[in-house]
N, CA, C and O atoms as a MOPAC input file, in Angstrom:
PM7 MOZYME 1SCF
protein

 N     42.20800 1  -206.13900 1    79.90900 1
 C     43.21400 1  -205.70900 1    78.94600 1
 C     42.49500 1  -205.28000 1    77.66100 1
 O     41.57700 1  -205.95300 1    77.19400 1
 N     42.92100 1  -204.17500 1    77.11600 1
 C     42.26300 1  -203.71400 1    75.89500 1
 C     42.77900 1  -204.48800 1    74.67900 1
 O     43.86500 1  -205.06500 1    74.72700 1
 N     42.00600 1  -204.50100 1    73.59400 1
 C     42.37700 1  -205.30000 1    72.41500 1
 C     43.75300 1  -204.96000 1    71.84400 1
 O     44.46900 1  -205.84700 1    71.38000 1
 N     44.12400 1  -203.68100 1    71.87600 1
 C     45.42700 1  -203.27300 1    71.33200 1
 C     46.56500 1  -203.89500 1    72.13600 1
 O     47.53300 1  -204.39500 1    71.56400 1
 N     46.44700 1  -203.86400 1    73.46700 1
 C     47.49400 1  -204.45100 1    74.31800 1
 C     47.51100 1  -205.96700 1    74.19500 1
 O     48.57400 1  -206.58700 1    74.21000 1
 N     46.32300 1  -206.56100 1    74.07200 1
 C     46.25700 1  -208.01600 1    73.88400 1
 C     46.92900 1  -208.39800 1    72.57500 1
 O     47.70300 1  -209.35400 1    72.52900 1
 N     46.63900 1  -207.65600 1    71.51200 1
 C     47.27000 1  -207.92000 1    70.22000 1
 C     48.78400 1  -207.82200 1    70.34300 1
 O     49.50500 1  -208.69200 1    69.85500 1
 N     49.26800 1  -206.76900 1    70.99000 1
 C     50.70900 1  -206.55700 1    71.12000 1
 C     51.36400 1  -207.69600 1    71.91500 1
 O     52.45900 1  -208.13900 1    71.56900 1
 N     50.71000 1  -208.16500 1    72.96500 1
 C     51.24800 1  -209.26600 1    73.76700 1
 C     51.29000 1  -210.56300 1    72.95400 1
 O     52.29900 1  -211.26700 1    72.95900 1
 N     50.20200 1  -210.87400 1    72.26300 1
 C     50.15300 1  -212.10000 1    71.45100 1
 C     51.13500 1  -212.00200 1    70.28700 1
 O     51.81800 1  -212.97500 1    69.96800 1
 N     51.20800 1  -210.83000 1    69.65000 1
 C     52.17200 1  -210.62400 1    68.56700 1
 C     53.59400 1  -210.87400 1    69.06800 1
 O     54.37900 1  -211.54000 1    68.39200 1
 N     53.92800 1  -210.35000 1    70.23600 1
 C     55.26900 1  -210.52800 1    70.79500 1
 C     55.56900 1  -212.00500 1    71.03400 1
 O     56.66900 1  -212.47300 1    70.74200 1
 N     54.59300 1  -212.73600 1    71.56500 1
 C     54.78700 1  -214.16700 1    71.83600 1
 C     54.97300 1  -214.95400 1    70.53900 1
 O     55.85600 1  -215.80700 1    70.44800 1
 N     54.13800 1  -214.66500 1    69.53500 1
 C     54.21700 1  -215.39000 1    68.25400 1
 C     55.48800 1  -215.01700 1    67.49800 1
 O     56.20600 1  -215.89500 1    67.01900 1
 N     55.76800 1  -213.72800 1    67.39000 1
 C     56.97800 1  -213.28500 1    66.69300 1
 C     58.21200 1  -213.83200 1    67.39500 1
 O     59.16600 1  -214.25700 1    66.74400 1
 N     58.19100 1  -213.82000 1    68.72200 1
 C     59.30800 1  -214.38100 1    69.48400 1
 C     59.50700 1  -215.85000 1    69.17200 1
 O     60.63300 1  -216.28700 1    68.93400 1
 N     58.42800 1  -216.61500 1    69.16900 1
 C     58.53900 1  -218.04900 1    68.89200 1
 C     59.10600 1  -218.31100 1    67.50400 1
 O     59.97800 1  -219.16300 1    67.33600 1
 N     58.61100 1  -217.58000 1    66.51100 1
 C     59.07600 1  -217.79200 1    65.14300 1
 C     60.54100 1  -217.38900 1    64.96200 1
 O     61.35400 1  -218.16400 1    64.45700 1
 N     60.85600 1  -216.18500 1    65.37600 1
 C     62.21100 1  -215.66300 1    65.16700 1
 C     63.23700 1  -216.41600 1    66.01700 1
 O     64.30300 1  -216.79200 1    65.53100 1
 N     62.91000 1  -216.62500 1    67.26300 1
 C     63.85600 1  -217.27300 1    68.16800 1
 C     64.06800 1  -218.73100 1    67.79600 1
 O     65.18700 1  -219.23500 1    67.89500 1
 N     63.00700 1  -219.42200 1    67.36700 1
 C     63.19700 1  -220.82600 1    66.97800 1
 C     64.13200 1  -220.93300 1    65.77900 1
 O     65.02000 1  -221.78500 1    65.75500 1
 N     63.93300 1  -220.07300 1    64.78800 1
 C     64.79700 1  -220.11200 1    63.60700 1
 C     66.23700 1  -219.74800 1    63.95300 1
 O     67.17100 1  -220.43900 1    63.54600 1
 N     66.41200 1  -218.67300 1    64.69800 1
 C     67.76700 1  -218.21500 1    65.01300 1
 C     68.51800 1  -219.20900 1    65.90800 1
 O     69.69300 1  -219.48400 1    65.66800 1
 N     67.85500 1  -219.74600 1    66.92700 1
 C     68.54500 1  -220.70800 1    67.78900 1
 C     68.83800 1  -222.01100 1    67.04800 1
 O     69.85100 1  -222.65900 1    67.30700 1
 N     67.95000 1  -222.39500 1    66.12400 1
 C     68.20300 1  -223.58900 1    65.31600 1
 C     69.46800 1  -223.40700 1    64.48200 1
 O     70.33800 1  -224.27700 1    64.46000 1
 N     69.56200 1  -222.27300 1    63.79900 1
 C     70.72100 1  -222.00400 1    62.94700 1
 C     72.00000 1  -221.90000 1    63.77200 1
 O     73.00500 1  -222.52400 1    63.43300 1
 N     71.97400 1  -221.12700 1    64.83900 1
 C     73.17800 1  -220.92100 1    65.64300 1
 C     73.60800 1  -222.20900 1    66.34200 1
 O     74.80300 1  -222.48400 1    66.44600 1
 N     72.65300 1  -222.99500 1    66.82000 1
 C     73.01100 1  -224.28000 1    67.42800 1
 C     73.67100 1  -225.18500 1    66.39700 1
 O     74.67100 1  -225.83900 1    66.69200 1
 N     73.11400 1  -225.22500 1    65.18800 1
 C     73.69900 1  -226.04500 1    64.12100 1
 C     75.11300 1  -225.56700 1    63.76800 1
 O     76.02000 1  -226.38100 1    63.60000 1
 N     75.29300 1  -224.26700 1    63.65700 1
 C     76.61300 1  -223.71000 1    63.32900 1
 C     77.62300 1  -224.04600 1    64.43100 1
 O     78.77100 1  -224.38600 1    64.14100 1
 N     77.19800 1  -223.95100 1    65.68200 1
 C     78.12600 1  -224.16100 1    66.79400 1
 C     78.46800 1  -225.62400 1    67.06300 1
 O     79.61500 1  -225.93500 1    67.38500 1
 N     77.49200 1  -226.53200 1    66.93600 1
 C     77.76600 1  -227.92300 1    67.31900 1
 C     77.58500 1  -228.91800 1    66.18900 1
 O     77.99900 1  -230.07000 1    66.32000 1
 N     76.97300 1  -228.50400 1    65.07400 1
 C     76.71200 1  -229.44000 1    63.99300 1
 C     75.53500 1  -230.33700 1    64.33300 1
 O     74.85700 1  -230.13500 1    65.34000 1
 N     75.30500 1  -231.30600 1    63.50300 1
 C     74.17500 1  -232.21300 1    63.69200 1
 C     74.61000 1  -233.38500 1    64.58000 1
 O     74.78800 1  -234.50700 1    64.10700 1
 N     74.77500 1  -233.10100 1    65.86100 1
 C     75.21800 1  -234.10500 1    66.82400 1
 C     74.01900 1  -234.87400 1    67.36400 1
 O     72.86600 1  -234.51700 1    67.12000 1
 N     74.31800 1  -235.93700 1    68.10200 1
 C     73.27800 1  -236.82400 1    68.61600 1
 C     72.25600 1  -236.09000 1    69.50000 1
 O     71.05700 1  -236.35300 1    69.40600 1
 N     72.71700 1  -235.19100 1    70.33800 1
 C     71.80700 1  -234.47200 1    71.23700 1
 C     71.44800 1  -233.07900 1    70.71900 1
 O     71.19600 1  -232.16300 1    71.50200 1
 N     71.42800 1  -232.93100 1    69.40200 1
 C     71.14700 1  -231.63500 1    68.78600 1
 C     69.80500 1  -231.05600 1    69.23400 1
 O     69.73400 1  -229.88400 1    69.60500 1
 N     68.75800 1  -231.84800 1    69.20400 1
 C     67.42400 1  -231.34900 1    69.54000 1
 C     67.38200 1  -230.84500 1    70.98500 1
 O     66.79800 1  -229.79700 1    71.26000 1
 N     67.98900 1  -231.57400 1    71.89200 1
 C     68.03300 1  -231.14900 1    73.28800 1
 C     68.79500 1  -229.84800 1    73.46000 1
 O     68.36300 1  -228.96300 1    74.19900 1
 N     69.92000 1  -229.72900 1    72.78500 1
 C     70.70700 1  -228.48600 1    72.84700 1
 C     69.92300 1  -227.31800 1    72.25700 1
 O     69.91400 1  -226.21600 1    72.80600 1
 N     69.26000 1  -227.58200 1    71.11800 1
 C     68.48300 1  -226.52400 1    70.48400 1
 C     67.31300 1  -226.09200 1    71.36500 1
 O     67.05900 1  -224.89600 1    71.50600 1
 N     66.59700 1  -227.05200 1    71.95900 1
 C     65.47300 1  -226.70000 1    72.82300 1
 C     65.92000 1  -225.89900 1    74.04100 1
 O     65.23000 1  -224.97400 1    74.46700 1
 N     67.06100 1  -226.25000 1    74.59100 1
 C     67.59000 1  -225.49900 1    75.74200 1
 C     67.90000 1  -224.05900 1    75.32100 1
 O     67.54200 1  -223.11000 1    76.01900 1
 N     68.55800 1  -223.90800 1    74.18900 1
 C     68.86600 1  -222.56800 1    73.68400 1
 C     67.58200 1  -221.79100 1    73.39000 1
 O     67.49100 1  -220.59900 1    73.68400 1
 N     66.59400 1  -222.47100 1    72.81100 1
 C     65.32900 1  -221.82600 1    72.49900 1
 C     64.63600 1  -221.33200 1    73.76500 1
 O     64.17600 1  -220.19100 1    73.81300 1
 N     64.55800 1  -222.16800 1    74.77700 1
 C     63.86200 1  -221.77900 1    76.00700 1
 C     64.52800 1  -220.58700 1    76.68300 1
 O     63.84700 1  -219.67100 1    77.14300 1
 N     65.84000 1  -220.59800 1    76.74200 1
 C     66.55900 1  -219.47000 1    77.34000 1
 C     66.32000 1  -218.20000 1    76.52400 1
 O     66.01600 1  -217.14600 1    77.08300 1
 N     66.45800 1  -218.30300 1    75.21200 1
 C     66.28300 1  -217.13800 1    74.34600 1
 C     64.83800 1  -216.63500 1    74.36100 1
 O     64.60600 1  -215.42900 1    74.28700 1
 N     63.87400 1  -217.53900 1    74.45500 1
 C     62.46300 1  -217.14000 1    74.46100 1
 C     62.13000 1  -216.33300 1    75.71100 1
 O     61.43100 1  -215.32200 1    75.63700 1
 N     62.63000 1  -216.78200 1    76.84900 1
 C     62.37800 1  -216.07100 1    78.10200 1
 C     62.95600 1  -214.65800 1    78.05100 1
 O     62.37400 1  -213.72800 1    78.61000 1
 N     64.07300 1  -214.49800 1    77.39800 1
 C     64.69700 1  -213.17900 1    77.26700 1
 C     64.08200 1  -212.40200 1    76.09300 1
 O     63.80900 1  -211.20800 1    76.21500 1
 N     63.86900 1  -213.07100 1    74.97700 1
 C     63.48400 1  -212.39800 1    73.74200 1
 C     62.07800 1  -211.83900 1    73.70000 1
 O     61.87400 1  -210.75400 1    73.15500 1
 N     61.10500 1  -212.53600 1    74.25500 1
 C     59.72800 1  -212.05500 1    74.17300 1
 C     59.54100 1  -210.73800 1    74.92700 1
 O     58.92400 1  -209.82300 1    74.38100 1
 N     60.04200 1  -210.60000 1    76.14900 1
 C     59.93200 1  -209.28300 1    76.78900 1
 C     60.66000 1  -208.18200 1    76.01600 1
 O     60.19500 1  -207.04400 1    75.96400 1
 N     61.79800 1  -208.52300 1    75.42000 1
 C     62.52700 1  -207.53500 1    74.62400 1
 C     61.66800 1  -207.09300 1    73.43700 1
 O     61.55800 1  -205.89800 1    73.16400 1
 N     61.06400 1  -208.04400 1    72.73600 1
 C     60.18500 1  -207.70700 1    71.61600 1
 C     59.01500 1  -206.85500 1    72.10600 1
 O     58.66600 1  -205.85300 1    71.48200 1
 N     58.41600 1  -207.25500 1    73.21800 1
 C     57.25600 1  -206.54100 1    73.75000 1
 C     57.57800 1  -205.07700 1    74.03400 1
 O     56.79300 1  -204.19000 1    73.69900 1
 N     58.72400 1  -204.82700 1    74.64700 1
 C     59.05700 1  -203.46400 1    75.04600 1
 C     59.73800 1  -202.64200 1    73.94000 1
 O     59.60500 1  -201.41800 1    73.91800 1
 N     60.45900 1  -203.29300 1    73.03000 1
 C     61.17500 1  -202.54400 1    72.00400 1
 C     60.40400 1  -202.37800 1    70.69200 1
 O     60.74200 1  -201.49900 1    69.90000 1
 N     59.39700 1  -203.18100 1    70.44600 1
 C     58.64000 1  -203.07300 1    69.19500 1
 C     58.02300 1  -201.68700 1    68.99600 1
 O     58.09600 1  -201.15300 1    67.89000 1
 N     57.41900 1  -201.08600 1    70.02300 1
 C     56.87200 1  -199.73200 1    69.80000 1
 C     57.95900 1  -198.72600 1    69.40900 1
 O     57.73400 1  -197.87400 1    68.54900 1
 N     59.12100 1  -198.82100 1    70.02900 1
 C     60.21500 1  -197.92400 1    69.68000 1
 C     60.68500 1  -198.19600 1    68.25500 1
 O     60.97900 1  -197.25700 1    67.51500 1
 N     60.76100 1  -199.45300 1    67.86300 1
 C     61.17500 1  -199.80300 1    66.49500 1
 C     60.17400 1  -199.26400 1    65.47600 1
 O     60.56600 1  -198.80800 1    64.40200 1
 N     58.87300 1  -199.31600 1    65.81200 1
 C     57.85500 1  -198.76400 1    64.90700 1
 C     58.03100 1  -197.25700 1    64.73700 1
 O     57.92700 1  -196.73900 1    63.62500 1
 N     58.29600 1  -196.55300 1    65.83900 1
 C     58.49800 1  -195.09800 1    65.77200 1
 C     59.72300 1  -194.75300 1    64.95400 1
 O     59.67500 1  -193.85400 1    64.11500 1
 N     60.82600 1  -195.45700 1    65.18500 1
 C     62.05000 1  -195.20200 1    64.44200 1
 C     61.82700 1  -195.46200 1    62.94900 1
 O     62.26000 1  -194.68100 1    62.10200 1
 N     61.15200 1  -196.56000 1    62.64200 1
 C     60.85200 1  -196.89100 1    61.24500 1
 C     59.99400 1  -195.81200 1    60.60100 1
 O     60.23800 1  -195.41200 1    59.46300 1
 N     58.99800 1  -195.34800 1    61.32800 1
 C     58.14900 1  -194.28200 1    60.82400 1
 C     58.94000 1  -193.01200 1    60.53100 1
 O     58.73000 1  -192.36400 1    59.50500 1
 N     59.84300 1  -192.66200 1    61.43300 1
 C     60.67400 1  -191.47500 1    61.20600 1
 C     61.59400 1  -191.65300 1    60.00200 1
 O     61.75200 1  -190.74200 1    59.18900 1
 N     62.19700 1  -192.83700 1    59.89700 1
 C     63.10200 1  -193.09100 1    58.77200 1
 C     62.36700 1  -193.00100 1    57.43200 1
 O     62.93700 1  -192.57900 1    56.42600 1
 N     61.12100 1  -193.39500 1    57.43800 1
 C     60.33300 1  -193.38300 1    56.19900 1
 C     59.50800 1  -192.10600 1    56.02800 1
 O     58.76700 1  -191.95800 1    55.05600 1
 N     59.64900 1  -191.18800 1    56.98700 1
 C     58.92600 1  -189.92300 1    56.89500 1
 C     57.42300 1  -190.05500 1    57.04600 1
 O     56.66400 1  -189.29300 1    56.44800 1
 N     56.99400 1  -191.01900 1    57.84200 1
 C     55.57000 1  -191.22200 1    58.05300 1
 C     55.13500 1  -190.51100 1    59.32800 1
 O     55.90600 1  -190.41200 1    60.28200 1
 N     53.90200 1  -190.01700 1    59.34500 1
 C     53.41900 1  -189.34400 1    60.55700 1
 C     53.26400 1  -190.31600 1    61.70800 1
 O     52.97000 1  -191.49300 1    61.50100 1
 N     53.46000 1  -189.82600 1    62.91400 1
 C     53.34700 1  -190.68700 1    64.11200 1
 C     51.91500 1  -191.02000 1    64.42900 1
 O     51.64600 1  -191.73000 1    65.39800 1

C-alpha cells in the first residue's frame, strides 16, 4: 500500500473514532438519559456506527475534498 492510501485509511479510522464516539455519546444521552446501562448502550451504538461510518468516511472524503475545493475556487 502506498503512503497516501495508508494515510487515508488511518485518517478514516481515526476521524471515524473521534466523530462517531462524540455523536453516539450525545445522541445516546439525548435518547435515554444517564441511565444505569448508559455505557453499554453507548458502546453498542458506537460499534454499529463505527462499522458503517468508517467506510463511508473512507469513500466520501475524496468527494468532499473536491466539492470543498470547488466551493472555495481552489484548483484540483
